[in-house]
All heavy atoms as TSV, in Angstrom:
chain	resi	resn	atom	element	x	y	z
A	1	MET	N	N	48.829	-6.966	34.165
A	1	MET	CA	C	48.578	-8.271	33.601
A	1	MET	C	C	47.363	-8.158	32.658
A	1	MET	O	O	46.308	-7.741	33.131
A	1	MET	CB	C	48.321	-9.266	34.696
A	1	MET	CG	C	47.975	-10.646	34.191
A	1	MET	SD	S	48.375	-11.894	35.422
A	1	MET	CE	C	46.732	-12.415	35.917
A	2	PRO	N	N	47.512	-8.472	31.419
A	2	PRO	CA	C	46.386	-8.331	30.490
A	2	PRO	C	C	45.369	-9.461	30.661
A	2	PRO	O	O	45.688	-10.550	31.113
A	2	PRO	CB	C	47.049	-8.372	29.139
A	2	PRO	CG	C	48.283	-9.126	29.347
A	2	PRO	CD	C	48.761	-8.851	30.742
A	3	ALA	N	N	44.152	-9.172	30.235
A	3	ALA	CA	C	43.091	-10.175	30.260
A	3	ALA	C	C	43.432	-11.235	29.190
A	3	ALA	O	O	44.084	-10.962	28.189
A	3	ALA	CB	C	41.776	-9.515	29.908
A	4	LYS	N	N	42.976	-12.461	29.424
A	4	LYS	CA	C	43.299	-13.586	28.533
A	4	LYS	C	C	42.149	-13.885	27.597
A	4	LYS	O	O	42.295	-14.707	26.720
A	4	LYS	CB	C	43.649	-14.814	29.339
A	4	LYS	CG	C	44.928	-14.629	30.137
A	4	LYS	CD	C	45.236	-15.861	30.936
A	4	LYS	CE	C	46.495	-15.656	31.774
A	4	LYS	NZ	N	46.774	-16.784	32.652
A	5	SER	N	N	40.960	-13.275	27.810
A	5	SER	CA	C	39.835	-13.487	26.939
A	5	SER	C	C	38.920	-12.282	26.951
A	5	SER	O	O	39.028	-11.393	27.822
A	5	SER	CB	C	39.051	-14.731	27.406
A	5	SER	OG	O	38.384	-14.439	28.644
A	6	LYS	N	N	38.041	-12.224	26.004
A	6	LYS	CA	C	37.065	-11.117	25.904
A	6	LYS	C	C	36.145	-11.133	27.131
A	6	LYS	O	O	35.796	-10.086	27.652
A	6	LYS	CB	C	36.267	-11.194	24.605
A	6	LYS	CG	C	37.076	-10.915	23.365
A	6	LYS	CD	C	36.265	-11.019	22.128
A	6	LYS	CE	C	37.122	-10.792	20.900
A	6	LYS	NZ	N	36.350	-10.933	19.650
A	7	ALA	N	N	35.757	-12.323	27.573
A	7	ALA	CA	C	34.885	-12.463	28.727
A	7	ALA	C	C	35.554	-11.887	29.948
A	7	ALA	O	O	34.903	-11.186	30.783
A	7	ALA	CB	C	34.469	-13.914	28.943
A	8	GLN	N	N	36.818	-12.159	30.160
A	8	GLN	CA	C	37.565	-11.687	31.303
A	8	GLN	C	C	37.705	-10.139	31.239
A	8	GLN	O	O	37.567	-9.451	32.245
A	8	GLN	CB	C	38.928	-12.360	31.368
A	8	GLN	CG	C	39.676	-12.149	32.620
A	8	GLN	CD	C	41.013	-12.908	32.640
A	8	GLN	OE1	O	41.814	-12.720	31.699
A	8	GLN	NE2	N	41.231	-13.705	33.639
A	9	GLN	N	N	37.989	-9.625	30.061
A	9	GLN	CA	C	38.133	-8.165	29.906
A	9	GLN	C	C	36.813	-7.482	30.165
A	9	GLN	O	O	36.792	-6.454	30.815
A	9	GLN	CB	C	38.619	-7.887	28.451
A	9	GLN	CG	C	38.983	-6.442	28.214
A	9	GLN	CD	C	37.831	-5.605	27.669
A	9	GLN	OE1	O	36.794	-6.147	27.270
A	9	GLN	NE2	N	37.985	-4.325	27.791
A	10	LYS	N	N	35.712	-8.042	29.708
A	10	LYS	CA	C	34.405	-7.490	29.919
A	10	LYS	C	C	33.985	-7.503	31.410
A	10	LYS	O	O	33.493	-6.525	31.910
A	10	LYS	CB	C	33.402	-8.276	29.093
A	10	LYS	CG	C	32.069	-7.667	28.912
A	10	LYS	CD	C	31.279	-8.496	27.919
A	10	LYS	CE	C	29.895	-7.960	27.706
A	10	LYS	NZ	N	29.118	-8.777	26.751
A	11	ALA	N	N	34.298	-8.583	32.102
A	11	ALA	CA	C	33.988	-8.734	33.545
A	11	ALA	C	C	34.811	-7.713	34.279
A	11	ALA	O	O	34.291	-7.085	35.245
A	11	ALA	CB	C	34.288	-10.127	33.996
A	12	ALA	N	N	36.047	-7.526	33.924
A	12	ALA	CA	C	36.879	-6.546	34.588
A	12	ALA	C	C	36.347	-5.121	34.433
A	12	ALA	O	O	36.356	-4.314	35.340
A	12	ALA	CB	C	38.331	-6.616	34.103
A	13	GLY	N	N	35.866	-4.838	33.245
A	13	GLY	CA	C	35.277	-3.506	32.991
A	13	GLY	C	C	34.049	-3.264	33.840
A	13	GLY	O	O	33.870	-2.165	34.384
A	14	ALA	N	N	33.199	-4.267	34.004
A	14	ALA	CA	C	32.033	-4.146	34.826
A	14	ALA	C	C	32.409	-3.953	36.293
A	14	ALA	O	O	31.860	-3.128	36.992
A	14	ALA	CB	C	31.117	-5.367	34.645
A	15	ALA	N	N	33.408	-4.736	36.760
A	15	ALA	CA	C	33.846	-4.640	38.149
A	15	ALA	C	C	34.513	-3.274	38.385
A	15	ALA	O	O	34.283	-2.678	39.450
A	15	ALA	CB	C	34.842	-5.743	38.453
A	16	LEU	N	N	35.256	-2.771	37.425
A	16	LEU	CA	C	35.900	-1.450	37.577
A	16	LEU	C	C	34.841	-0.406	37.653
A	16	LEU	O	O	34.971	0.563	38.480
A	16	LEU	CB	C	36.822	-1.231	36.422
A	16	LEU	CG	C	37.582	0.123	36.377
A	16	LEU	CD1	C	38.468	0.260	37.605
A	16	LEU	CD2	C	38.430	0.213	35.130
A	17	SER	N	N	33.810	-0.462	36.864
A	17	SER	CA	C	32.726	0.489	36.898
A	17	SER	C	C	32.085	0.530	38.276
A	17	SER	O	O	31.783	1.624	38.824
A	17	SER	CB	C	31.694	0.149	35.824
A	17	SER	OG	O	30.634	1.049	35.833
A	18	ALA	N	N	31.835	-0.621	38.855
A	18	ALA	CA	C	31.259	-0.664	40.201
A	18	ALA	C	C	32.223	-0.157	41.240
A	18	ALA	O	O	31.821	0.519	42.207
A	18	ALA	CB	C	30.811	-2.093	40.508
A	19	LYS	N	N	33.471	-0.489	41.111
A	19	LYS	CA	C	34.514	-0.044	42.048
A	19	LYS	C	C	34.593	1.465	42.091
A	19	LYS	O	O	34.797	2.067	43.146
A	19	LYS	CB	C	35.858	-0.637	41.637
A	19	LYS	CG	C	36.991	-0.441	42.621
A	19	LYS	CD	C	36.953	-1.285	43.842
A	19	LYS	CE	C	37.545	-2.694	43.603
A	19	LYS	NZ	N	37.730	-3.420	44.876
A	20	ARG	N	N	34.342	2.088	40.928
A	20	ARG	CA	C	34.394	3.561	40.849
A	20	ARG	C	C	33.070	4.224	41.222
A	20	ARG	O	O	32.959	5.413	41.194
A	20	ARG	CB	C	34.776	3.959	39.399
A	20	ARG	CG	C	36.213	3.630	39.076
A	20	ARG	CD	C	36.517	4.006	37.651
A	20	ARG	NE	N	37.932	3.846	37.383
A	20	ARG	CZ	C	38.476	3.849	36.139
A	20	ARG	NH1	N	37.692	4.049	35.106
A	20	ARG	NH2	N	39.756	3.716	36.007
A	21	GLY	N	N	32.041	3.377	41.468
A	21	GLY	CA	C	30.760	3.948	41.864
A	21	GLY	C	C	29.859	4.299	40.709
A	21	GLY	O	O	28.833	4.962	40.879
A	22	GLU	N	N	30.253	3.938	39.485
A	22	GLU	CA	C	29.488	4.261	38.347
A	22	GLU	C	C	28.279	3.353	38.096
A	22	GLU	O	O	27.308	3.747	37.468
A	22	GLU	CB	C	30.366	4.259	37.086
A	22	GLU	CG	C	31.469	5.295	37.177
A	22	GLU	CD	C	32.605	5.074	36.134
A	22	GLU	OE1	O	32.522	4.116	35.350
A	22	GLU	OE2	O	33.518	5.908	36.130
A	23	THR	N	N	28.363	2.139	38.634
A	23	THR	CA	C	27.246	1.188	38.567
A	23	THR	C	C	27.152	0.571	39.962
A	23	THR	O	O	28.038	0.675	40.806
A	23	THR	CB	C	27.483	0.077	37.548
A	23	THR	OG1	O	28.666	-0.621	37.851
A	23	THR	CG2	C	27.556	0.618	36.114
A	24	LYS	N	N	26.007	-0.124	40.184
A	24	LYS	CA	C	25.770	-0.730	41.498
A	24	LYS	C	C	26.510	-2.077	41.627
A	24	LYS	O	O	26.519	-2.860	40.688
A	24	LYS	CB	C	24.293	-0.981	41.684
A	24	LYS	CG	C	23.460	0.293	41.725
A	24	LYS	CD	C	21.998	-0.116	41.890
A	24	LYS	CE	C	21.124	1.135	41.848
A	24	LYS	NZ	N	19.700	0.813	41.917
A	25	VAL	N	N	27.101	-2.280	42.777
A	25	VAL	CA	C	27.789	-3.562	43.051
A	25	VAL	C	C	26.753	-4.685	42.978
A	25	VAL	O	O	27.050	-5.778	42.493
A	25	VAL	CB	C	28.478	-3.554	44.432
A	25	VAL	CG1	C	29.099	-4.894	44.736
A	25	VAL	CG2	C	29.550	-2.424	44.445
A	26	SER	N	N	25.541	-4.427	43.374
A	26	SER	CA	C	24.500	-5.450	43.404
A	26	SER	C	C	24.129	-5.904	41.969
A	26	SER	O	O	23.540	-6.969	41.793
A	26	SER	CB	C	23.232	-4.973	44.097
A	26	SER	OG	O	22.708	-3.803	43.493
A	27	ASP	N	N	24.495	-5.107	40.956
A	27	ASP	CA	C	24.210	-5.508	39.592
A	27	ASP	C	C	25.258	-6.478	39.017
A	27	ASP	O	O	25.058	-7.093	37.964
A	27	ASP	CB	C	24.235	-4.268	38.651
A	27	ASP	CG	C	22.984	-3.393	38.896
A	27	ASP	OD1	O	22.004	-3.850	39.520
A	27	ASP	OD2	O	23.027	-2.245	38.456
A	28	LEU	N	N	26.391	-6.638	39.736
A	28	LEU	CA	C	27.449	-7.517	39.256
A	28	LEU	C	C	27.078	-8.994	39.495
A	28	LEU	O	O	26.461	-9.327	40.485
A	28	LEU	CB	C	28.760	-7.247	39.994
A	28	LEU	CG	C	29.371	-5.867	39.781
A	28	LEU	CD1	C	30.644	-5.733	40.623
A	28	LEU	CD2	C	29.638	-5.576	38.344
A	29	GLN	N	N	27.523	-9.861	38.582
A	29	GLN	CA	C	27.281	-11.299	38.704
A	29	GLN	C	C	28.532	-12.043	38.373
A	29	GLN	O	O	29.383	-11.585	37.607
A	29	GLN	CB	C	26.167	-11.742	37.769
A	29	GLN	CG	C	24.823	-11.130	38.027
A	29	GLN	CD	C	23.820	-11.538	37.018
A	29	GLN	OE1	O	24.165	-12.075	35.949
A	29	GLN	NE2	N	22.543	-11.274	37.301
A	30	GLY	N	N	28.665	-13.259	38.913
A	30	GLY	CA	C	29.747	-14.170	38.551
A	30	GLY	C	C	31.114	-13.603	38.676
A	30	GLY	O	O	31.513	-13.094	39.742
A	31	SER	N	N	31.917	-13.732	37.612
A	31	SER	CA	C	33.319	-13.283	37.632
A	31	SER	C	C	33.492	-11.811	37.944
A	31	SER	O	O	34.415	-11.431	38.629
A	31	SER	CB	C	33.945	-13.575	36.266
A	31	SER	OG	O	34.008	-14.946	36.025
A	32	ALA	N	N	32.553	-11.012	37.437
A	32	ALA	CA	C	32.647	-9.545	37.688
A	32	ALA	C	C	32.540	-9.279	39.204
A	32	ALA	O	O	33.307	-8.449	39.728
A	32	ALA	CB	C	31.604	-8.800	36.941
A	33	ARG	N	N	31.643	-9.975	39.865
A	33	ARG	CA	C	31.481	-9.777	41.319
A	33	ARG	C	C	32.736	-10.252	42.079
A	33	ARG	O	O	33.222	-9.616	42.991
A	33	ARG	CB	C	30.241	-10.565	41.823
A	33	ARG	CG	C	29.933	-10.406	43.310
A	33	ARG	CD	C	29.676	-8.898	43.583
A	33	ARG	NE	N	29.308	-8.707	44.954
A	33	ARG	CZ	C	28.042	-8.493	45.368
A	33	ARG	NH1	N	27.049	-8.427	44.500
A	33	ARG	NH2	N	27.763	-8.300	46.596
A	34	GLU	N	N	33.271	-11.397	41.668
A	34	GLU	CA	C	34.480	-11.939	42.302
A	34	GLU	C	C	35.664	-10.980	42.108
A	34	GLU	O	O	36.443	-10.740	43.002
A	34	GLU	CB	C	34.832	-13.318	41.730
A	34	GLU	CG	C	33.870	-14.393	42.133
A	34	GLU	CD	C	34.119	-15.712	41.450
A	34	GLU	OE1	O	35.272	-15.940	41.043
A	34	GLU	OE2	O	33.171	-16.488	41.358
A	35	MET	N	N	35.763	-10.443	40.883
A	35	MET	CA	C	36.882	-9.517	40.577
A	35	MET	C	C	36.731	-8.247	41.427
A	35	MET	O	O	37.722	-7.758	41.972
A	35	MET	CB	C	36.888	-9.160	39.087
A	35	MET	CG	C	37.344	-10.263	38.183
A	35	MET	SD	S	37.148	-9.770	36.466
A	35	MET	CE	C	38.655	-10.429	35.777
A	36	HIS	N	N	35.513	-7.742	41.539
A	36	HIS	CA	C	35.320	-6.532	42.337
A	36	HIS	C	C	35.715	-6.758	43.782
A	36	HIS	O	O	36.349	-5.896	44.367
A	36	HIS	CB	C	33.806	-6.150	42.309
A	36	HIS	CG	C	33.493	-4.974	43.182
A	36	HIS	ND1	N	33.122	-5.146	44.478
A	36	HIS	CD2	C	33.465	-3.672	42.945
A	36	HIS	CE1	C	32.873	-3.943	45.039
A	36	HIS	NE2	N	33.102	-3.041	44.089
A	37	ASP	N	N	35.417	-7.900	44.330
A	37	ASP	CA	C	35.719	-8.180	45.726
A	37	ASP	C	C	37.184	-8.483	46.001
A	37	ASP	O	O	37.661	-8.232	47.096
A	37	ASP	CB	C	34.870	-9.360	46.237
A	37	ASP	CG	C	33.366	-9.047	46.276
A	37	ASP	OD1	O	33.014	-7.860	46.269
A	37	ASP	OD2	O	32.553	-9.984	46.321
A	38	SER	N	N	37.909	-9.006	44.991
A	38	SER	CA	C	39.254	-9.491	45.226
A	38	SER	C	C	40.398	-8.673	44.626
A	38	SER	O	O	41.545	-8.924	44.907
A	38	SER	CB	C	39.375	-10.921	44.783
A	38	SER	OG	O	39.240	-11.005	43.389
A	39	MET	N	N	40.041	-7.712	43.756
A	39	MET	CA	C	41.090	-6.996	43.045
A	39	MET	C	C	41.050	-5.452	43.339
A	39	MET	O	O	39.962	-4.908	43.682
A	39	MET	CB	C	40.926	-7.194	41.528
A	39	MET	CG	C	41.128	-8.622	41.111
A	39	MET	SD	S	40.809	-8.920	39.359
A	39	MET	CE	C	42.251	-8.183	38.637
A	40	THR	N	N	42.193	-4.815	43.202
A	40	THR	CA	C	42.228	-3.371	43.413
A	40	THR	C	C	41.773	-2.653	42.116
A	40	THR	O	O	41.681	-3.275	41.063
A	40	THR	CB	C	43.679	-2.886	43.733
A	40	THR	OG1	O	44.485	-3.096	42.556
A	40	THR	CG2	C	44.235	-3.630	44.924
A	41	GLU	N	N	41.511	-1.364	42.241
A	41	GLU	CA	C	41.115	-0.591	41.076
A	41	GLU	C	C	42.205	-0.619	40.018
A	41	GLU	O	O	41.926	-0.753	38.819
A	41	GLU	CB	C	40.794	0.855	41.480
A	41	GLU	CG	C	40.174	1.660	40.393
A	41	GLU	CD	C	39.679	3.012	40.822
A	41	GLU	OE1	O	39.297	3.173	41.960
A	41	GLU	OE2	O	39.683	3.912	39.965
A	42	ASP	N	N	43.468	-0.549	40.427
A	42	ASP	CA	C	44.597	-0.584	39.440
A	42	ASP	C	C	44.637	-1.904	38.720
A	42	ASP	O	O	44.877	-1.931	37.481
A	42	ASP	CB	C	45.915	-0.313	40.140
A	42	ASP	CG	C	46.120	1.132	40.555
A	42	ASP	OD1	O	45.411	2.013	39.975
A	42	ASP	OD2	O	46.957	1.429	41.409
A	43	GLN	N	N	44.439	-3.023	39.433
A	43	GLN	CA	C	44.471	-4.338	38.821
A	43	GLN	C	C	43.303	-4.452	37.822
A	43	GLN	O	O	43.508	-4.952	36.727
A	43	GLN	CB	C	44.369	-5.438	39.858
A	43	GLN	CG	C	45.591	-5.578	40.763
A	43	GLN	CD	C	45.349	-6.533	41.877
A	43	GLN	OE1	O	44.261	-6.503	42.494
A	43	GLN	NE2	N	46.320	-7.369	42.149
A	44	LEU	N	N	42.139	-4.011	38.209
A	44	LEU	CA	C	40.987	-4.037	37.313
A	44	LEU	C	C	41.231	-3.199	36.076
A	44	LEU	O	O	40.840	-3.561	34.967
A	44	LEU	CB	C	39.710	-3.577	38.042
A	44	LEU	CG	C	39.212	-4.544	39.125
A	44	LEU	CD1	C	38.092	-3.876	39.930
A	44	LEU	CD2	C	38.696	-5.819	38.471
A	45	GLU	N	N	41.829	-2.064	36.274
A	45	GLU	CA	C	42.142	-1.176	35.128
A	45	GLU	C	C	43.045	-1.835	34.121
A	45	GLU	O	O	42.852	-1.747	32.926
A	45	GLU	CB	C	42.767	0.143	35.635
A	45	GLU	CG	C	42.602	1.266	34.719
A	45	GLU	CD	C	42.965	2.618	35.406
A	45	GLU	OE1	O	42.261	3.013	36.330
A	45	GLU	OE2	O	43.963	3.173	34.976
A	46	ASP	N	N	44.017	-2.589	34.606
A	46	ASP	CA	C	44.946	-3.324	33.725
A	46	ASP	C	C	44.170	-4.363	32.894
A	46	ASP	O	O	44.378	-4.473	31.690
A	46	ASP	CB	C	46.019	-4.052	34.543
A	46	ASP	CG	C	47.125	-3.125	35.024
A	46	ASP	OD1	O	47.198	-1.966	34.499
A	46	ASP	OD2	O	47.872	-3.513	35.929
A	47	PHE	N	N	43.304	-5.114	33.554
A	47	PHE	CA	C	42.504	-6.104	32.864
A	47	PHE	C	C	41.563	-5.455	31.852
A	47	PHE	O	O	41.424	-5.912	30.713
A	47	PHE	CB	C	41.716	-6.963	33.829
A	47	PHE	CG	C	42.455	-8.142	34.359
A	47	PHE	CD1	C	43.424	-8.011	35.313
A	47	PHE	CD2	C	42.173	-9.435	33.881
A	47	PHE	CE1	C	44.115	-9.117	35.808
A	47	PHE	CE2	C	42.814	-10.543	34.373
A	47	PHE	CZ	C	43.840	-10.390	35.343
A	48	ALA	N	N	40.855	-4.439	32.320
A	48	ALA	CA	C	39.819	-3.824	31.481
A	48	ALA	C	C	40.407	-3.096	30.292
A	48	ALA	O	O	39.734	-2.931	29.258
A	48	ALA	CB	C	38.987	-2.863	32.336
A	49	SER	N	N	41.657	-2.592	30.395
A	49	SER	CA	C	42.229	-1.861	29.309
A	49	SER	C	C	42.870	-2.715	28.230
A	49	SER	O	O	43.386	-2.210	27.216
A	49	SER	CB	C	43.282	-0.862	29.848
A	49	SER	OG	O	44.373	-1.552	30.415
A	50	THR	N	N	42.821	-4.011	28.421
A	50	THR	CA	C	43.378	-4.928	27.398
A	50	THR	C	C	42.655	-4.826	26.076
A	50	THR	O	O	41.441	-4.774	26.067
A	50	THR	CB	C	43.225	-6.373	27.910
A	50	THR	OG1	O	43.904	-6.577	29.154
A	50	THR	CG2	C	43.828	-7.387	26.909
A	51	ASP	N	N	43.387	-4.703	24.991
A	51	ASP	CA	C	42.804	-4.639	23.659
A	51	ASP	C	C	42.087	-5.961	23.395
A	51	ASP	O	O	42.709	-7.044	23.496
A	51	ASP	CB	C	43.875	-4.367	22.637
A	51	ASP	CG	C	43.314	-4.142	21.229
A	51	ASP	OD1	O	42.097	-3.995	21.102
A	51	ASP	OD2	O	44.137	-4.072	20.320
A	52	ARG	N	N	40.811	-5.932	23.036
A	52	ARG	CA	C	40.059	-7.165	22.775
A	52	ARG	C	C	40.349	-7.821	21.444
A	52	ARG	O	O	40.050	-8.977	21.249
A	52	ARG	CB	C	38.583	-6.818	22.887
A	52	ARG	CG	C	38.135	-6.442	24.294
A	52	ARG	CD	C	36.685	-6.087	24.336
A	52	ARG	NE	N	35.891	-7.329	24.256
A	52	ARG	CZ	C	34.634	-7.385	24.310
A	52	ARG	NH1	N	33.921	-6.318	24.481
A	52	ARG	NH2	N	33.979	-8.579	24.243
A	53	LYS	N	N	40.975	-7.077	20.573
A	53	LYS	CA	C	41.283	-7.622	19.248
A	53	LYS	C	C	42.199	-8.839	19.363
A	53	LYS	O	O	43.248	-8.756	20.014
A	53	LYS	CB	C	41.959	-6.542	18.373
A	53	LYS	CG	C	42.141	-6.965	16.951
A	53	LYS	CD	C	42.728	-5.856	16.138
A	53	LYS	CE	C	42.931	-6.281	14.681
A	53	LYS	NZ	N	43.431	-5.209	13.872
A	54	GLY	N	N	41.784	-9.905	18.801
A	54	GLY	CA	C	42.611	-11.122	18.805
A	54	GLY	C	C	42.398	-12.041	20.014
A	54	GLY	O	O	42.949	-13.106	20.071
A	55	LEU	N	N	41.654	-11.589	20.994
A	55	LEU	CA	C	41.419	-12.412	22.168
A	55	LEU	C	C	40.290	-13.428	21.875
A	55	LEU	O	O	39.359	-13.113	21.173
A	55	LEU	CB	C	40.966	-11.554	23.397
A	55	LEU	CG	C	41.995	-10.657	24.038
A	55	LEU	CD1	C	41.332	-9.868	25.188
A	55	LEU	CD2	C	43.193	-11.436	24.530
A	56	PRO	N	N	40.393	-14.639	22.455
A	56	PRO	CA	C	39.288	-15.574	22.282
A	56	PRO	C	C	38.085	-15.122	23.126
A	56	PRO	O	O	38.265	-14.348	24.094
A	56	PRO	CB	C	39.879	-16.891	22.835
A	56	PRO	CG	C	40.925	-16.460	23.803
A	56	PRO	CD	C	41.498	-15.165	23.223
A	57	GLU	N	N	36.912	-15.595	22.789
A	57	GLU	CA	C	35.727	-15.213	23.595
A	57	GLU	C	C	35.834	-15.657	25.026
A	57	GLU	O	O	35.567	-14.902	25.951
A	57	GLU	CB	C	34.446	-15.856	22.987
A	57	GLU	CG	C	33.957	-15.180	21.711
A	57	GLU	CD	C	33.544	-13.726	21.886
A	57	GLU	OE1	O	32.951	-13.417	22.941
A	57	GLU	OE2	O	33.795	-12.957	20.986
A	58	LYS	N	N	36.269	-16.895	25.207
A	58	LYS	CA	C	36.430	-17.481	26.540
A	58	LYS	C	C	37.667	-18.350	26.570
A	58	LYS	O	O	38.096	-18.879	25.553
A	58	LYS	CB	C	35.251	-18.352	26.929
A	58	LYS	CG	C	34.021	-17.625	27.386
A	58	LYS	CD	C	32.978	-18.613	27.798
A	58	LYS	CE	C	32.287	-18.099	29.031
A	58	LYS	NZ	N	31.310	-19.011	29.564
A	59	VAL	N	N	38.224	-18.567	27.780
A	59	VAL	CA	C	39.282	-19.466	28.064
A	59	VAL	C	C	38.884	-20.334	29.215
A	59	VAL	O	O	38.281	-19.805	30.157
A	59	VAL	CB	C	40.593	-18.695	28.333
A	59	VAL	CG1	C	41.705	-19.664	28.741
A	59	VAL	CG2	C	41.049	-17.895	27.153
A	60	ASP	N	N	39.170	-21.587	29.226
A	60	ASP	CA	C	38.801	-22.439	30.339
A	60	ASP	C	C	39.211	-21.801	31.616
A	60	ASP	O	O	40.374	-21.376	31.788
A	60	ASP	CB	C	39.448	-23.809	30.196
A	60	ASP	CG	C	38.836	-24.643	29.074
A	60	ASP	OD1	O	37.693	-24.326	28.658
A	60	ASP	OD2	O	39.479	-25.615	28.626
A	61	GLY	N	N	38.276	-21.789	32.602
A	61	GLY	CA	C	38.580	-21.206	33.934
A	61	GLY	C	C	38.227	-19.763	34.068
A	61	GLY	O	O	38.391	-19.195	35.133
A	62	ASP	N	N	37.742	-19.126	33.006
A	62	ASP	CA	C	37.335	-17.689	33.139
A	62	ASP	C	C	36.195	-17.518	34.100
A	62	ASP	O	O	36.169	-16.574	34.883
A	62	ASP	CB	C	36.935	-17.127	31.769
A	62	ASP	CG	C	38.090	-16.478	31.026
A	62	ASP	OD1	O	39.183	-16.492	31.565
A	62	ASP	OD2	O	37.864	-16.015	29.928
A	63	ASP	N	N	35.189	-18.363	33.973
A	63	ASP	CA	C	33.978	-18.110	34.789
A	63	ASP	C	C	33.907	-19.161	35.777
A	63	ASP	O	O	33.637	-19.926	36.351
A	63	ASP	CB	C	32.741	-18.130	33.919
A	63	ASP	CG	C	32.706	-16.877	33.042
A	63	ASP	OD1	O	33.052	-15.809	33.518
A	63	ASP	OD2	O	32.240	-17.013	31.898
């Protein structure tokens, strides 16, 4: 499932980085923290790999 906004794609990338141990989970905030806690690495990878071109900055309900 692709991300619906740039903010969602960015949060997924941050959560994926923490899930892989590349960044600290304690550094995550808001949506990124929620995504880390509730999604699998494969799900996060799908969101994070969405092409940002043409996506809106935010969509209601992202954060």
